[in-house]
N, C-alpha and C positions, 0 to 999 in steps of 0.2 A: 501465495500467488495462485490460489484456486487449484492446487494439485493435491490429490488424495494419495500421498505417497510418503511413507516414513523415510526411505532412502533419499528422496528429494529434500525432505526436511533436514536431514543430516548435512547435505551440501549447503543448504541455506544457513544452518548454524555455523558451518565452517566459514562461509562468507562473512557472517556477522563477526565472528571472532577475528577474522583477518582485518576487519575494519575497525572494530571497537569491542574490547572485552566487556566494557561496562554495558553497552547496548545489547550485546549477546546475552549477558547475565539478566538484563531487564526483560528480554524476550522469554527466557526460561521461567523467570519468576511470574511474569504476566500470564503465560500459558498455564502454569501450574495453578495460579489463582482461578483462572477460568475453568479448569477441569474440576477443581475442588468445589467451586460454586455450582457447577452442573450436577455433581454428585449430591451435594447437600439439598439442591432443589428438586432432585429426583428426575432430572432430564434423561432423555434416551441414552442408554449406554452405547447404542450403535452410533448415535450422533457424536458422542465423545470419542469413540474409537476412530471415527472418520476425520477427526480434527475440527469439526464444526464448532466445538465449544472452546477452542484454544487459539485460533489464528487471530481473531480480533483482539483478544486479550494480550497476545504476544506483541502485536503492533502497539498497543497502549504502553507496554513496558519499554519498547524501543523508543517510542516518541518522547516519553517522559525524560529519558536519559539523553535524548538528542537535544532537548531544549534546556535541561537543568542537570546539575551535577548530582551524583549519588549522595544520599543522605537519608535520615530517618523519615522525613516528610515525603520525599520523592518515592522512597520505597513503599511507604504506606499508601500513597496515591496509585502506585502501580498495582498493588493488591486490590484496592478498592475499585479502581477503574477496570482492571482485568475481570473481576467478578461481575461488575455492572455490565460490561460489554457483552459478556456471555448470556446474561439474562435478557438483555435487550435483543440480542441476536435471535434467541428463541421466540421472544414476543413478536418480532417482525416476521419471522417465518410462519407463525401461526395466524397472525392477524392481517398481514398484507401478502398473501401467497403469490399475487400477480407480480410483485416486484422482488426479485432476488435481493437479499440484504447486502451481499458482497461485503465491503468493508464499512458500510454505513454505521454499524454499531461502534466500531473503532473511532470513526470521525466524530460522532456525537459525544461519546464518552470522553474521547481525547480532548475535545474542546472544553468540556466541563473541568477535567482534571488540570488542564493547563491554566484555566481561569482561576481555579483554586490556588494553584502554585503561584500565580501572579499576585493574587490578593495577599497570600502568605509571605510574599517578599522573597521567594526563592531566587537566587542569583542565576543568570543565564549560564549555560555550559560554555566552557572555553572554546573559542573558535580555533579551527585547525589552521596551523601556520604554514604547512608545507605547500609549495606551488603545485598546481595541477599539471600533469603531463599533457603536452599539446597533442593534437591530432583528432581526427573524426572518430576513429574506433574507440579510443579511451572515453570520449564524450558520450558515445552511444552506450558503452558498458556502464558508465557512471549513471546514466539514466535508469538502467535496470537496477543498479545498486541502490539508487535513491528510493526505490519502492520500500526499502527497509532503512531509509535514512543514512545510507552509507555513501560517503563522498569518495568512492574508491573503485577504480576500474577492476581491481582484483576481486573485490566482493561481487561486482557485477558479473564478472566472468564465472565465478563459482555459482552464482545464482542461475546463470544461463545453462551451465552444465547440469545443475540440479533439475532445471526445467526439462532439458533434453532427455534426461534419464527417464522421465515419466512420459513426456509428450514432446516429440520433435515439433509438432505444430505449435504448441504453446511457446516453445523456445524461439521459433521463427517469428511468431507474432510479437513476442516481447522485443526482439531486435528491430522488427519493422516499426513497432510503436514508438520505441525510443528514438529511432532514426528519423521518423517522420515528424515527431514532436520537435526534434532539434532543427530540422529543415524549416518547419512552419515558424518556429520562434525566430530563426535568423532571417527568414524572408520578411517577417513583419517588424524587424528591428527591435525585438525584445532584448533586454540586457544580456550582453555576451557572457559576462562572468557567471550568470545564472544558467545560461544555456550550456556552457562548457562544463559546468558542475553537475549537469544531468537533471536540473530542477524542472526543465521544460520537457523532459522525456519520460519520467516514471509513471505519470498518470496515463500517458499514451500507451506505455508498455502494458499496463493492466487492462486498459480498454481493448487493446488488440487481443490479449489472451482471452478475455471474457467474451467479446463479440465474435472473435474468430471461431471459438468453440460453439457458440450459440447459433451462428449462421454459417455453417460449413458450406463451402462452395460459393458463398456470396461475399466477395471482397469489399463491396461498397460499404457494408454495414460497419465492419471494424475500422476501415479507413475514415469514415465519417466520425466515428466515435473518437478516434485518435486526434483528429484535427480539433473537434469540439472540446475535448478535454484540455488540449494545449491552450486554447483561447480562454477557457475557464480558469486555468492556472494563473494566467496574466490578470484576469479580472480580480481574483482573490488578492494578488500582489498589490494591485492598484488600490484595493479597498483596505490594505493593511491588515489582512486577516489571514491566519495560517490555513492554507488550503488542505494540508494533509492529503488524503486520497479522495476528498470530496469531488474534485473535477472528474475523476474516473467514474465514481458512482453516478453522478448526475448525468454525464454524457452517455453512459451505458443505459440508464433508465430512459433517457430521451430517445435515443436511437431505437431501443426495443419497443417503446410505446408507438413511435412513428411507424415502424414496420407492422406492428399489431393493428394499428388503425388503418393502414393501407390494405392489409389483408381483409379486414372487415368490409371495406368499401368496394372490393372487387367482386 
């Protein structure tokens, strides 16, 4: 969640283990694959130490085990996808410096790995059977938990504490982003079972964190990004395509480019 902090990472791992041991293990394996790939490719040791070569890879590991059960093929795809996402991250940073990569390397690599899994006939992961706790606050926290595919208010709470440990502003924008995504989805009549599960909140949480940091003192930018990301989530759903964190990336790029273009014309 764009936080350069090892203690925050520990809280994120705690939230993952609270939600799913398998996905927490996938995150560790993916991040390790990304770090090893960075070392073998001779990428900057400073970038690796800052976590830049691990977070997209960790998301690949989580996503693979969110969609498919553990197995030799899924583990192999985590390693392959984790390494590929790290190399793609570095390529994007060097070749397109005007656009921060954010989680775009995870999105692109994740789509490819999920497509391979589908062609290979990997079965879907078992659906959670426990009913979701009712209430607005659990739904908002689940929106933060869904950043790492955790359908759990407890995971979301631990993620929020982890954010606050490094940046109270990031934690605040994550809560605002998830809450506004929930309100937007309900106002427009999006499926309630998805809204309550946090599906319409997690891209907004990320957009709030990224744009709130980029445009400090300007609340319009993150609010616009949050609403746009929520609309894009629904567009992906209607298209029948896994959104992952693509709505966050696209909405953040659009808002940033709009503000950059406005600054040039003034």
